[in-house]
N, C-alpha and C positions, 0 to 999 in steps of 0.2 A: 276364534277359541279360546276359552278361557282356563288358564293352567292353576287357578287356584288353589289356594293348599299343597301344592308341590314346587319343588326347589326344582330351580332350572338352574343348568350352566349357561354362562355367557362369554360370549369372546368379542374383543373392541381388536380390530384388524389396522396394522397398517399405521400405525402409531408411531413414524418415524422419530418424531420430537419426545416421545415420551413425555405428553403434552393432556390426554385424555384424563386420568384421575384426579390430576388437580383444575382441571379446567372447569369443572363443574361438582357438583353436591350429589354423592352415588350414595346417599346413606338411605334414602328413600326404599332402595334394593336390600337392605340389608336384612336378613332373615327369609328372603325370596329367592336369592340369589345365594347356589351353594356354592358356587366356582365363577370367580369371575377372573378372567384370563387375558393379559394385553399382549398382545404380537409387536412387535416394533419394529420387524424386516418382512419385505414382501415375500412372500413364498417364491420359491425355486420354481414349482412344475403346480400343474392341478393336482395331479399325485399327492403333492404334498399339503396340498391345500384341504384334501379332502381326508387324509388320514389325520391331521392336528385340529380337524374341524367335526371330527365323526361324532365328540362326544357332548357336543354345545345345542341346546335347544333355541338359542337366539345368538345373532349373531348381527353386531355393529359395523358397517363397512366405512369406509371413509373416501366418498367420491367412487371415483370407478378403477380406485388402487388393483384392489381383487374382483375381478369379475365373477359371476356368477350365472354362467349359460348352464342349461338345460342337464349337460352332462355331468355337471357339477353339484347340481342341485339332486340329480338321481342318488348320488354318489352320499349325500347326507340325508337317511330317514329320519332322524331325529330332530332336524331343524324344523321348526313353526314359526320364528319371528325372523324376518332379515329387515334389517334397520340401515338406510345410505343416507349419508349426510346429504343434504339437499333435498330437492324436490323432482330432480329426474336424475336417472342412472342409466345409461344407455346399455352398459353391461350387464346389468340383470335384466333375464329373461323374465318377465312379469306374468305371461303366460302359463310359462313351466311352474313357476313358484306356486300360482293360484292352482292348477292344478293338483300341484303336490300336496296341497294344504296348508302351504306357507304365507303368511302375512307379511307383505312388504311396506312398511312405513320410510316416512321421509324426516325431514329437520327443516327449520327455518335456518335463513342465515342475515349477518347482520351488514347493512349498507353496501357499498360495491367494493369489495377490496381487489378485485381482479383489474378492476378500469384504474384505480391507484396504482397498482403496479404498471401496469400496460405503460402509464404516463412515466412513471419511475424510470423504466427502462428503456422509454422513448430518450429523455433526456439523459442518461447514462449514456446510451449509444451515441448519439450523435456527439455527445461532447464529450467521450471519450472517460469518462471520468474514472473506469477503472483502471486502465490504462496510465492515466495521468498520476493517479493515489499510487499505483505501483512504482511509478518511474521517482516519485518522491521518495517513497521508501528506500529504492536501492540507491539514493543519493545525488539524481539527477534534479532536474525542475520541468520546464513545459518542454515538451518535446515535440508536440505538434498542436494547431489548433482546432478547436470544436466546430461545431457547425450552428447557427443561431435558427431559435424556429420562430421568430415574429414574422412575418412576410410570407414564410411556406407554405404550403399545401399539404395537410395530412388527408390519405385518403382511407376511408375506414370501409372495411367489407364486412357488413352485419352491424346493423343501428338499432339494436335490442336494448336491453336495459344497461350491459356493458357498453357498448358500443355510444349508448347517448351521452352515459357518463363521461367517456373519453372525449366526446364530441365536445360538450360543455369548456371542461379542461382546457382542452386546445383552443376554441374559441379565445379563452379568458387570456392566452399567451399571444393572443393575436396571430395565430393563424388564421388560413383558408380552410374551411373543412369541406369535404368532397365525400359521395357516399354512395356504396351498389351493397345490392342484395339481390337474389333473385326475384322477390317479392316485394320490394324495396319501392314505394310510391314519391313522388316530389313532394306531397303535401306530409306526410311523415317526415321525410329527410328536412324540410325548412321548418318542421317543429321542432328539430333538434340544433337549428341554424345552420345546416349543412344543407349544400347542393346536388340533386340525383344526378349519376352519370352511368354510362354503362361500362361495364366491368374492363375493357379496352382503355378505354378512358382514365378511368382510376391508375391502373397499373403504369400508363406512359406516361401521367403527369404528377402524380403525388410525388413529394419528396419524402414521405415515409407512407407506408401503406401498414397497414394494423388489421389484424384480423380478430373478430369477434361473432364468430359465425357457430351456429350448434351442427355437429357433426352427425351427417346422417347416410345414408347409401348417397344421396341425392349430392349431399355437398360433399362426399368422401375424396380428394386431390380434387376439389374445384379450384386451387391454384395449381397448374400446373407449367410445364416450362413454356410454353407460347406466352404466359402471363408474364413470368418473370422474366423472359427476353424482352418483352416491352417497357420493363425498368429500367430507366437512367442509371449509367454507371456510379452517380452520385446517390443514389436512392437507396433508403432502407427499408428492412422489412421486420414488423414488430409479430409475433406469434403467442400470445397469452390465452387462446382459445384450446384448440388440439391440434396434435402434429399431423393427424390423418386428414386435416383441409389440406394442406400441402404435398406436393409431388416431392418425398423428400431426397431422391436420388439426382433432381432435378434443381434444387435448393444447394446442395450440396456443391452442385456443378457449377452453380451461378457465383455462390461462395469462393469456391478454391480457385475461380478463373477469373476473381476481380471484377465480375459482369455487373454486379453490385456491389454499394459500398460496403453493407456490412448487413447483421442480423441480429436481434436479440429473439430469445426465444427461452419461454419458461414451462414446453410443452415437448415430450420425446416420443416416440412410437413405442418404446421400451423404456418403463420407471421403476426402480431408478435407474437412471442412465448409466450402463455399465462403463466400466475403468474400460481406457484405450478406444473409445468410441470415436468415428472419424470425427466427429463435431470439435473434440476437444480438440484438435490439432491444429483449427482454423485460428489464425490471430484476428479474422473482422466479425467475430462472434460474440454475444454477449449472453452467458448461458445460467438461469437459475434454476433452484429444484422445484419446479413446479410451486412456488411460493403464492401463486394468484388469490386463493382462498385462505392461505393459511396465515391468520392473526389470532391473538389471543381472544379479541372479542368475539371474531365469527365461531373458534371453537368452544367458546364458553355457551354461545347459544344454541350450535350445533349438538353439542354432547347433552347440554342440559335439555332440549327436546328429545333427543335420543332416550332420554332416562323417561321423560314422560311418555313416551312412547311406548317403552317396555311396560311400565306399570299400568298403562291402560289395556295395554294389551293383557296382562296378568288378572285384570278385573272383569276382562270377557268385551270390551268396550272400544277396539283400535281407533287411536287419530290418525291423520294425516297419511290415510292408507293410499299406495300409489297402485295404478292398472287398475 
């Protein structure tokens, strides 16, 4: 649908770091967008989202921070273009959007920043970098030794783009890499320098398990209590993918009960993570606020593409359409 000749309202959502306007050149939209509004915090409810977005024709979402199910879309009759950063968003109801005449477009990214964060969290977790830095600031010195990674086994659940990049980095550090996913073949694993194993072997033998699966109905809570029980007491878990991949009650129990050594997490069931959340009370977890994709380079590409998406849609020739 072309809106040539008509000024439109555009909302940028969930810009927690207030990075959107500085990350890209928004001048191509001057004179075409009468209201450009940035929301720098999450909506408290769907009702709040519906009220806040009622006057906007175009919404630029940040990944899956604000879901757009059918019921919310139906409350936004003015909405005509919905942009998601990234080329996949499981929280957008694409059939409902299409039925309502809403065009949905995506954006590209730069490199594999999530794999970089996964490796960073892995090292920081096993070497207790945050704890030792805190000790130093408090006037103490080394308080406990960390764990070296050379010769250890990394178990990767999900060997796609991100998992494959993590495998290459782990190999460079001298780790042995094993991998599993429901559809992973031995040949594909070998192409990444990994050995394909069954799920039980991965959890039972890996020194560190890192998750890089796509969340779907089939993969939801694919890591359950039985899998965590297979892990050795000295093993660690890293999750930079989606919280829904793991049974959160089972994970909390395993951590609180010291049945595994620790975990690093960048993703949560509810984001932003609420103050007082039970994970914040554990001393064997390393928590980051969903930083996987949040780099300046990635924001520049994502918001630059979002601007291109809006310009193309206004001209009646949408690009990077989803669904």
